C-alpha positions in Angstrom: 0.1 -0.1 0.1 1.9 3.7 -0.6 1.9 6.2 1.8 -1.0 8.4 3.2 -0.4 11.0 1.1 -0.4 9.9 -2.2 -3.8 8.3 -1.5 -5.9 11.5 -0.2 -4.1 14.4 -1.1 -3.0 12.8 -4.2 0.6 12.8 -6.2 1.8 12.1 -9.8 3.8 9.3 -9.5 6.7 9.6 -12.2 9.2 6.4 -13.3 11.4 7.7 -16.0 12.8 5.1 -18.3 11.5 3.0 -16.6 13.0 -0.1 -18.9 15.9 0.5 -17.5 15.2 -0.3 -13.7 11.7 -2.6 -14.3 13.3 -4.1 -17.8 16.1 -5.8 -16.1 14.4 -9.3 -16.5 15.0 -11.8 -19.6 11.9 -13.8 -21.2 13.6 -16.3 -18.1 12.7 -14.6 -15.6 15.6 -13.8 -14.4 16.5 -10.8 -12.8 19.7 -9.1 -13.6 19.5 -6.2 -10.4 20.5 -8.7 -8.2 16.4 -9.0 -6.7 16.3 -5.1 -6.6 14.6 -5.3 -10.3 11.6 -8.1 -8.7 11.2 -6.0 -5.8 10.2 -2.9 -7.2 8.1 -4.8 -10.1 6.2 -6.5 -7.5 5.5 -3.1 -5.2 4.5 -1.5 -8.5 1.8 -4.6 -9.9 0.8 -5.1 -6.0 -0.1 -1.5 -6.2 -1.7 -1.1 -9.5 -3.7 -4.1 -9.1 -5.1 -3.1 -5.2 -5.4 0.2 -6.6 -8.9 -0.3 -8.1 -10.4 -1.5 -4.6 -9.3 2.4 -3.0 -11.7 4.9 -3.6 -9.5 7.4 -1.9 -6.7 6.5 -4.6 -5.8 9.9 -6.2 -2.4 9.3 -7.2 -1.4 9.5 -11.4 0.8 6.6 -12.0 3.4 7.4 -15.1 5.9 5.3 -16.3 7.7 7.0 -19.3 10.5 4.5 -21.5 12.2 4.7 -24.8 11.7 0.9 -25.8 8.7 -0.7 -24.7 9.9 -3.8 -25.8 12.3 -4.4 -22.9 9.4 -3.6 -20.3 8.1 -7.3 -18.8 4.5 -8.3 -20.7 3.3 -8.1 -16.9 3.4 -4.4 -16.6 2.0 -3.6 -19.8 -0.9 -5.7 -20.4 -4.4 -3.9 -20.5 -5.7 -2.6 -17.7 -2.4 -1.4 -16.0 -2.6 2.1 -17.2 -5.7 4.6 -18.0 -3.7 5.8 -21.1 -0.9 4.5 -23.2 0.6 6.8 -25.7 3.4 6.7 -28.2 5.4 9.5 -28.5 6.2 9.9 -32.7 9.2 11.8 -33.9 8.0 16.0 -34.0 6.2 17.5 -36.8 7.0 20.4 -38.5 5.3 23.1 -36.6 7.1 21.1 -33.4 10.2 21.1 -34.6 9.6 24.9 -35.6 8.4 25.6 -31.9 11.4 23.5 -30.6 14.3 25.7 -32.9 12.6 29.0 -31.5 12.6 27.5 -28.2 15.9 26.5 -28.1 17.2 29.7 -29.9 15.4 32.0 -28.0 16.5 30.3 -24.9 20.2 30.7 -25.9 19.4 34.7 -26.4 19.2 34.6 -30.1 17.0 37.0 -32.8 14.6 34.5 -34.8 14.8 36.6 -37.7 18.7 36.0 -37.7 17.7 32.5 -38.9 15.3 30.2 -41.6 13.7 28.4 -39.3 11.2 27.0 -42.6 14.8 26.1 -44.1 16.1 24.3 -40.4 12.6 22.6 -40.3 13.1 21.1 -44.0 16.3 19.6 -43.2 15.4 18.1 -39.6 12.7 15.6 -40.8 12.8 12.4 -38.8 14.9 14.4 -35.3 13.8 14.4 -31.8 14.0 17.3 -30.2 16.5 16.5 -27.9 18.3 16.2 -31.5 17.5 19.3 -32.4 18.1 20.8 -29.1 21.7 19.8 -29.4 22.7 21.2 -32.6 21.4 24.3 -31.8 23.7 24.6 -28.3 26.6 23.0 -30.6 26.0 26.1 -32.8 26.0 28.2 -29.8 29.5 26.9 -28.7 30.8 26.6 -32.0 29.8 30.9 -32.8 31.4 31.9 -29.5 34.8 30.1 -30.0 34.6 31.2 -33.4 33.4 34.6 -32.9 31.3 33.5 -35.8 28.6 36.4 -37.2 26.5 34.4 -39.5 25.0 32.0 -37.1 22.5 30.6 -39.7 25.3 29.6 -41.7 26.8 27.9 -38.7 23.7 26.0 -37.7 23.0 24.1 -41.4 26.8 23.6 -40.7 26.3 21.7 -37.9 23.1 20.1 -39.0 24.9 18.4 -42.0 27.7 17.1 -39.4 25.2 14.7 -37.7 22.8 11.8 -38.7 19.5 11.5 -36.7 19.5 8.1 -34.6 16.1 7.7 -36.8 18.3 7.4 -40.2 20.9 5.4 -38.1 21.6 1.7 -39.8 21.9 0.5 -36.1 18.4 2.7 -35.1 16.3 0.5 -34.3 13.2 2.7 -34.3 11.0 1.3 -36.9 10.9 -1.8 -35.1 9.9 0.4 -31.4 6.9 1.9 -33.8 5.9 -1.3 -35.1 5.8 -2.6 -31.3 4.2 0.5 -30.6 1.4 -0.2 -33.3 1.2 -4.0 -32.1 1.1 -3.1 -28.6 -2.2 -0.5 -29.1 0.1 2.5 -28.5 -0.8 3.7 -31.8 -4.7 2.8 -32.8 -4.0 3.9 -36.2 -1.3 3.5 -39.1 1.6 5.3 -38.4 1.3 8.5 -40.7 4.6 10.1 -42.2 4.7 13.8 -43.2 
C-alpha cells in the first residue's frame, strides 16, 4: 500500500526510463539487478492491482520509457494504465517551435535564422537532437566569434545523422511494437 499522502492528497508518481529499472528481466524471468528490479516490480504490480479497490487513491502513475519492448509483459497488459501514448517524432510545426524555443533560450534573434529551412532539414529528428545542434552552434559561434550563425547552424546540421536514420537505429521496430501493443491506434503517418 502506498503512503497516506499518495492516497489522500493525490500526487503524480513518475518513473522515468522505466525499462532500465523494471526491464531487467530476461524472457526466462531472470533478474539482472540482484533482486532490486524484482522487488520494485512486485510493489508496482501489487499497487496497480489494489488501487482499483481503493476509493481514496488519488495518485496518477506515469511510466516513461524509450524502448517498451524491454518492459515485462505483466506491466504492460491491458488495464494496468488508463492512458497509453506513443510519442512520435515531432511534426514540422513542432520542430519549428522547438527551434524557436532553443534559439530564444540562447538569446538568439529569430529573424537571423531561416526557420523554415531548418525545419525542412530536420525530418526524423527528435526534439533533443534539435536542442543539441542549437547548443553546439552557440558553442562554436562563441569559440569562432562567428557572426553568421545561420550558416554555422546549417553546417552543424550537416555533421549529424539523426538516430532514427542511423543504420543501427531500431526506431522503426519500436514504432511497430507500439502499433502492435495498441499504443498507436492507426497506421503511422509520416509527413
